[in-house]
N, C-alpha and C positions, 0 to 999 in steps of 0.2 A: 143241655145235652142229656138225653135219657140214658139210664143205665141199661147195659145189656151183658149177657154172658158170652163166653167164648164158645165156639163150636165144640161139640162133644168129641170130635175127631182130633182135637189139638193134642200135641205131645204132652205127656205129664212132665211137669217142671222138675228139674234137678237143681235144688237150691244150693247156691254158693253160700258162704258164711253169712248168716243173718245177723244184722245189727239193727234192732228195731228201736234204737235210741239215738239221740244226737251225740256228736263228739263232745262230750262234757263228762265231768265226774258223775258216775251213776248213783252216788250217794248224796252229795251236797249240791250237785248241779253246777259246780264251777266250771268255767271254760278256761282255755289257755290265757285269755285276756284278763282273767281274775287272779292269775298267779303272779308271784314276784318275777322280776326280770330274770331272763336266762333259765327259767323254770318251765318244764314241759309236763304235760299230762302223762301219767304212767299208763302203759298199755299192758293188757293181760298177756303174759309171756307165752301162754299155751295156745290160745286161739287168735290173739292179736286183733280182737274185734271190739273190746270195751275198754273204757278209759277211766282213770281215777286220779284225783289230785294228790293223793298221799297213800302210803302203805296202810295207814289206819282205815281209810275209806275202802281200800281194796279188800282188807280182811273182813270188814263189815258186810261187804257185798257178796262174799263167796258163797254162802248158803243159797242165795237166789241165783247166782251166776253159774254155778257148777254144772247144772243140767244143760244149759244153753252152750256152755263152753265145750262140754263133751260132744254135743251134737255138731258144733262147728268143726271140731277136730276130726270127727268121723267123715264129714263131707270133704274136707281138704285132703285127707288121706285117700279117700276113694277116688278123687279126681287125679291125684298124683299117681295112683297105682293103676288107673284105667289103661286098657290096651291102646286107646286112642289118645296120644299125647296132645292133640289139638284141644281137648277139653280143658286141661289144666292151663294151656296157653290162653284160651278164650276167657276162662275165669279170671286170670291175672289181668288181661286187657280190660275186661268189663269193670273190674275194681278201679282201675285207673280212669276209665271213661266216665264212670258215675261220679267220681270225685271232681273231674274236670267240668262236667256239665250240670253240677248241682244248681247253679243259679237259673239255668234254663228250665230244668225240671221243676224247681220250686215255683217259678212263674206259671208254668203250664198247670200245675196242681191248683193254684189259686184261681186260675181262670176256668178250668174244667169243672171245679166244684162250685164256682160262683160264690166264693167265700165272703165276698163283701155283702151279699144278699142273704146267704144262708150259712152263717158261720158254724152252726152246730152240725152241719152235714159232714164236717171233718170226722165226726165220731162214727158215721154210718157208711162211708164210701171211701174208696181208694182209686187212684189213677193207675191204670195198667198200660205200659208202653211196650209194644212188641218191636224188637230189634232184629236186624239181619246183619250178620258179619260180612264185612267187605274184605278185599284182598290188601287193603292199605295197611301199612305198618305204623303210620302216625296215629296217636291216640285219638285225636280229634276227628279223624276220618275212619276209625275202625268199625263203626256201626252206622247204619241208617235206620230211621224209624219207618216201619211198615204200616203201623196203625197205632192208635191210642184211644182208649175209651175208659169210662167210669164204670166201676162195678161195686156192688154192695159188699159190706164187710161180711155178711152172712155167706155170700157166694164165695168169697176168698177162703173163709173157714172150711166150707164144704168141699172145695175143689183142690186146695193145696194143703200140705201138711206143715202149716206154720207152727212155730213154738207158741203154744197157748199162753204160757207164762209171760213170755216177752211181749206178746200182743196185749195181754191184760195190763201189763205195766205201762205200755205206751198209751193205751186208752185212758188209764187212770191219770197219767201225766196230762193228757189232753183235756180231760174234764176239769182238772184242777186249774189248768191255765185259763180255760174259758170262764170258769166261775170266779177267777180273780182278775178278770179284765184283759186277759191275753187272747191270742187267736187260736190256741190249741196246737196240736201236733198231727200233721197229716202224713199219709203213707203213699209212696209211689213204688209200684212193682215194675221193674224192668226185666224183660224176659227175652232171651235170644231164641228165636223160633227154630234156628238150625239144629240146636242140640238140647233145648229146654233149660239151659242154665239160667238161673233167676236170682235177682237180688231184691230185697225189700229195703227201701230207704226211708228214714224218718225226716220230716221237715217241720221243725218247730216255728211257730209264728209268735213272737214275743208280744205283738200288739194285734188287735183286730185288723183284718185286711181292708184297707180303704178302697173306695171305687177307683181312684186313679191308678192303683197298682194292678187292678184286674183289667181295666179298660172297658170300652163300650161295645166291642165287637166280640163277645164271648163265643159266638158260634164259629169263629175262625181260629180258635186256639189250636186245634189239631193241625191244621195246615201250617200255621206259623211255627209250631213245634218242629214239624218235619223240615221246614225250610231252614230253621236255625241249626238243626243237627246236620243237615246236608251241607250247609255252607260253613260249618265249623265255628259258628258264633257262640262263644262261651258265655257271654252275658247277654241276656235278653230282657230288657225293660220296655214296657209299653210306651208309646209316644206320649200318651196322656200322663203317665207318671213323670216323664222327663219335663213335660210342660208344667206340671204341678210344682215340681221342685224348683224349676227356673222361676216360676211365678213367685214362690216364697222368697227366693233369693232377691228378686227385683224389689219386692215390697220391703224387705229388710234394708236394702240399700237406700230406698226413698226415705224410710223412717230415719235412718242414720243421717242422711244429708239434711233432713228437716231439723233434727236435734242439733247438729253441728252449726247449721245456719242461724239458729235462734239463740245460740249462746254467745 
């Protein structure tokens, strides 16, 4: 899929709260699964966009986070004070929608960038998904995909006013992941064309993306993304990935039966 830019006539994006990092402690990278039972990640009380495993980590992150935090608060305040209340409603719905469809968007990112073949492309390109608001009240039906395409990181920087500090941190995390055997951290920008509200979402890959996860029909990823969103399919795994996992399971069963039978 070749990279292309959006038409110059496109509405300028109005960014919702930007969180360019995964839901994990921003200092030590612990997730909720790494914490003791009944312990949750702490959320920034001001912007509610970044998470920490302890007060100690939250204090350590403040110098880096305070600029982003202030920006997030300004955007939220502007949306709430806007004369059009539908903007705040759309922002709230988009936040819920992106959380719900993270598996689908992650799969589309891997396929669109062909990360199994070009893993370091995750440093130079992002996936842009253009959405249209529907009249549906259910979160899974709140938006449909109008189009999706890959754009260069340079185009994103030149076109939208992203937080350079947050973007630099994400790219640094991504390089460190790739250099240590991981798959990096990719970005997906979802944008509501009706009003320009936009979110940037990080998608970390703890391991390199294998061919079965991406599938053999990369050219159809956009159509499959549209279908998944239109039908409200929250989880989208390629057939080849399912076959791959099933194959591993069957091989394991055969080996286990062989061991049991020989004892």
